[in-house]
C-alpha positions in Angstrom: 58.9 155.6 126.7 57.2 157.6 124.1 58.7 158.1 120.6 59.4 162.0 121.2 60.9 161.3 124.6 63.4 158.7 123.0 64.3 161.0 120.4 65.1 163.8 122.9 67.4 161.4 124.8 69.0 160.4 121.6 69.9 163.7 120.8 71.5 164.4 124.4 73.2 161.0 124.1 74.9 161.9 120.8 75.9 165.4 121.8 77.3 163.8 125.0 79.3 161.2 123.2 80.6 163.7 120.6 81.8 166.1 123.2 83.5 163.4 125.3 85.3 161.9 122.4 86.4 165.3 121.2 87.7 166.5 124.7 89.7 163.2 124.9 91.4 163.9 121.7 91.6 167.6 122.2 94.9 167.9 120.7 93.6 166.8 117.5 91.2 169.6 117.6 92.8 172.5 119.4 96.5 172.3 119.6 99.0 172.1 116.8 100.8 169.0 116.8 104.5 168.5 117.8 105.2 165.7 115.3 102.3 165.2 113.1 101.3 168.2 111.0 97.8 169.1 110.4 96.6 168.2 106.7 94.3 170.8 105.5 91.9 170.1 102.8 92.6 173.7 101.4 96.3 174.1 101.1 96.5 177.8 100.5 94.5 178.4 103.9 96.4 175.7 105.8 98.0 178.0 108.4 95.0 180.3 109.0 92.6 177.1 109.3 95.1 175.7 112.0 95.3 178.9 113.9 91.6 179.5 113.9 91.1 175.9 115.5 92.2 177.5 118.8 88.9 179.4 118.8 86.6 177.1 116.9 87.2 174.1 119.1 86.0 175.9 122.3 83.3 177.5 120.3 82.1 174.0 119.1 82.0 172.7 122.6 79.7 175.9 123.6 77.5 175.0 120.8 77.1 171.7 122.0 76.0 173.1 125.4 73.7 175.5 123.4 72.2 172.5 121.7 71.6 170.7 125.2 70.1 173.8 126.7 68.0 174.9 123.8 67.2 171.8 121.9 64.3 173.2 119.9 66.4 176.2 118.6 67.8 174.8 115.6 70.2 177.5 115.0 72.9 176.1 117.5 72.7 172.8 115.6 73.2 174.8 112.2 76.1 176.6 113.8 77.6 173.4 115.0 77.6 171.8 111.4 79.3 175.0 110.1 82.1 174.9 112.6 82.5 171.3 112.2 83.0 171.8 108.4 85.8 174.3 109.1 87.4 172.0 111.5 87.4 169.4 109.0 88.8 171.7 106.4 91.6 172.5 108.6 92.6 168.9 109.3 91.2 165.7 107.4 92.5 163.5 110.1 89.6 164.9 112.2 87.3 163.0 110.2 87.1 160.1 112.5 84.8 157.3 112.1 83.1 158.2 115.4 82.9 162.0 114.3 81.2 160.9 111.2 78.7 158.6 112.8 77.7 161.3 115.1 77.7 163.8 112.3 75.2 161.6 110.2 72.7 161.0 113.0 72.9 164.8 114.3 72.2 165.8 110.6 68.7 164.1 110.9 67.8 166.5 113.5 67.9 169.6 111.3 64.6 167.9 109.9 63.0 167.2 113.2 60.1 169.6 112.7 59.6 168.6 108.9 59.1 164.9 109.3 57.7 162.5 111.7 59.5 161.3 114.8 58.7 157.7 113.8 60.5 158.3 110.5 63.5 159.9 112.0 63.8 156.9 114.5 63.5 154.3 111.7 66.3 155.9 109.8 68.4 156.1 112.8 67.7 152.5 113.4 69.1 151.8 109.8 72.2 153.8 110.5 73.1 152.0 113.8 72.2 148.5 112.4 74.4 149.4 109.4 77.5 150.4 111.3 77.4 146.8 113.3 77.2 145.1 110.1 79.9 146.6 108.2 82.1 146.9 111.2 81.6 143.1 111.7 82.1 142.3 108.1 85.4 144.2 107.7 86.7 142.1 110.5 86.4 138.8 108.6 90.0 138.8 107.2 93.1 137.0 108.2 94.9 140.0 109.8 92.2 140.5 112.4 92.2 136.6 113.1 96.0 136.5 113.7 96.8 140.1 115.1 94.1 142.1 116.2 91.8 139.6 117.9 94.7 137.9 119.7 95.9 141.0 120.9 92.5 142.0 122.5 92.2 138.8 124.2 95.6 139.0 126.0 94.1 140.4 129.2 92.0 137.3 129.6 95.1 135.0 129.0 93.5 133.5 126.0 95.1 132.5 122.8 92.3 132.3 120.4 91.9 130.2 117.3 91.4 132.0 113.9 87.8 130.6 113.7 87.1 132.4 117.1 88.2 135.6 115.7 85.9 135.2 112.5 83.1 134.2 114.9 83.5 137.6 116.7 83.4 139.5 113.6 80.1 137.2 112.5 78.7 138.2 115.7 79.0 141.9 115.4 77.4 141.5 111.8 74.5 139.6 113.4 74.0 142.4 115.9 73.3 144.6 113.1 70.9 142.1 111.4 69.2 141.0 114.3 68.3 144.6 115.3 66.5 145.0 111.9 63.9 142.4 112.6 61.2 142.6 115.4 61.3 139.0 116.7 65.0 139.2 117.4 65.2 143.0 118.3 65.0 143.0 122.1 67.3 140.0 122.6 69.9 141.5 120.1 69.6 144.9 122.2 70.7 142.9 125.2 73.5 141.1 123.2 74.7 144.7 122.2 75.2 145.8 125.7 77.2 142.6 126.8 79.3 143.0 123.5 80.4 146.4 124.3 80.9 145.7 127.8 83.2 143.2 126.8 85.1 145.5 124.4 85.2 148.2 127.1 86.8 145.7 129.5 89.3 144.5 127.1 90.5 147.9 125.7 89.8 150.0 128.9 91.9 150.5 132.0 91.5 146.9 133.1 92.6 145.6 130.0 95.0 146.9 127.3 94.4 150.5 128.4 94.5 151.4 124.6 93.1 154.4 122.7 91.1 156.0 125.4 89.1 158.0 123.0 86.8 154.9 121.9 86.0 154.2 125.4 82.9 156.5 125.5 81.8 155.0 122.1 81.2 151.7 123.9 78.9 153.3 126.3 77.1 155.4 123.8 76.4 152.6 121.4 74.5 150.2 123.7 72.4 153.2 125.0 71.5 154.3 121.6 70.6 150.7 120.8 68.2 150.4 123.7 66.4 153.8 122.9 66.2 153.0 119.2 65.3 149.4 119.4 64.1 148.0 122.7 60.4 147.7 122.7 59.7 149.8 119.6 56.4 148.3 118.8 55.0 151.7 118.1 57.0 152.1 114.7 54.8 151.1 111.8 57.5 150.3 109.2 55.0 149.9 106.2 54.0 153.6 106.5 57.5 154.9 107.4 58.9 153.3 104.4 56.4 154.6 102.1 57.1 158.1 103.2 61.0 157.7 102.9 61.0 158.9 99.3 59.6 162.2 100.5 62.8 162.5 102.7 66.0 162.6 100.4 68.5 163.4 103.3 67.3 160.3 105.0 67.9 158.1 101.9 71.1 159.7 101.4 72.1 159.0 104.9 71.1 155.3 104.6 73.0 154.8 101.2 76.1 156.3 103.0 75.8 153.8 105.8 74.8 150.6 103.8 76.1 151.0 100.3 79.2 153.5 100.3 81.2 151.1 102.6 81.1 148.3 100.0 83.2 150.3 97.6 86.1 150.1 100.3 86.7 146.8 98.9 87.9 148.3 95.6 89.8 150.9 97.2 87.2 153.7 96.7 85.7 154.5 100.1 88.2 155.4 102.9 88.3 153.4 106.0 86.7 155.9 108.3 83.7 156.4 105.9 83.3 152.5 105.8 83.2 151.9 109.5 86.2 149.7 109.5 87.2 149.7 113.0 89.9 147.5 114.6 89.8 145.4 111.4 93.5 144.6 110.9 93.3 145.2 107.3 93.3 149.2 107.5 95.9 150.7 105.3 99.2 152.1 107.2 101.5 154.9 106.5 105.1 154.3 107.4 107.7 157.1 107.4 111.3 156.2 106.8 114.5 158.3 107.2 118.2 158.2 107.8 119.5 158.1 111.4 120.5 161.9 111.2 116.8 162.7 110.8 116.0 160.6 114.0 114.7 163.8 115.7 111.6 164.1 113.8 109.9 161.6 116.0 112.1 162.2 119.3 109.4 164.1 121.0 107.8 160.4 121.8 110.6 158.5 123.2 108.4 155.4 123.7 108.0 155.0 120.0 111.2 153.2 118.9 111.8 153.4 115.2 112.5 150.0 113.4 115.7 149.5 111.7 115.2 148.2 108.0 116.5 144.8 107.4 117.4 146.2 104.0 119.5 149.0 105.2 121.0 149.5 108.5 121.1 153.2 108.1 117.2 153.4 107.5 114.6 153.7 110.1 111.0 153.1 109.8 108.0 154.4 112.2 104.3 153.4 111.8 102.6 157.0 111.8 99.4 155.6 113.4 101.4 154.8 116.6 102.4 158.5 116.5 98.8 159.6 116.1 97.7 157.5 118.9 100.3 159.0 121.2 99.9 162.6 120.1 96.1 162.8 119.1 94.5 159.6 120.9 93.2 159.1 117.4 94.5 157.4 114.2 95.4 159.1 110.9 92.9 159.5 108.0 94.6 157.0 105.6 94.3 157.3 101.8 96.6 157.4 98.7 96.0 161.1 98.7 96.9 161.6 102.6 99.9 159.2 102.1 101.3 161.5 99.4 100.4 164.7 101.4 102.0 163.2 104.7 105.2 162.4 102.5 105.4 166.0 101.4 105.1 167.1 105.0 107.9 164.8 106.5 110.2 165.3 103.6 110.2 169.0 104.3 111.6 168.3 107.8 114.2 166.0 106.8 118.0 167.2 106.5 118.5 164.3 104.3 115.3 163.9 102.2 117.1 162.0 99.5 117.3 158.8 101.9 113.6 159.3 103.2 110.0 158.9 102.2 106.9 157.2 102.9 105.6 153.5 102.6 101.8 153.1 102.0 100.7 149.5 102.9 97.2 148.4 101.6 96.0 144.9 101.1 99.6 143.4 101.8 101.1 145.5 99.2 103.3 148.5 99.7 103.6 151.6 97.7 106.7 153.9 98.0 106.7 157.6 98.0 110.4 158.6 98.0 111.0 162.3 98.9 112.8 162.7 95.7 109.3 162.3 93.9 107.5 164.8 96.1 110.1 167.7 96.3 
């Protein structure tokens, strides 16, 4: 397939994946939550930004259709990014790892007429390879080995050893590395297809039937890999690398993918911007409250609060479980969002003096009592 044709299909696949995953998590983008409040980046405009989403989300989907129908007219893509920015300002939890990934690749298409097709394809190759590398590297931790990976293997009736979990993480890393080298590229592209089909089987309706919003991701990624890497002998990397310095946006995107995630290990880069997916080491936000405030999560009776061992009158709820039930997407977790979420939930409590939030990261917990945020 000619380079331009590949780029056209990549554009379509990215828009399809973005629209599909947003529709599967539509309550995150369109409807106000019953339990989880939106968390705007601009506090003074929070209510306005929440209300305008009812209009902006359908507008966003229409703009995607416009991009598909008239791909050569950049105005639709520019408007798409403007609406996306407003949606993110209205709720930071919308900055999901897949939304970030699609955004980085689609951003390159704004320069489609200013740089060569081969240069765009090379940068996209770097982005996709980087996502595999960091996603696999983040899985090389004990929590993935003893918690997440055994849970994923349950549909197969397998109880894996920790070394097998580390092997799975290393395999994902090797997919990213193998895609970067021409002798291993075609073989690795086939490996990525098998890899994603296995994940789809384990997490999909035949497996754990969990987190439906990530199912399209496991179809989009191998298609992107084949379009970007399979039989791409037409790319002259020497020439493309020599012209990369003339394309600062491309350099920035590669830095965001390959360098920024490294700072996650010192607590600087949030999980969603580090491509940390199903790693088991993601921070968790837990809200705790007295029995009299039990109704703050009663909308989801399947989510049963855990009674604290320290105090029989105190209940704990992992908010990511609520987010998956309500939005089909996890929370955007950081120290800042932990504090803001504490403020939101404490305002709902009848007895806030006994409530608060626990922020768990790296096997440590930081308590944010309601008394400290009121």
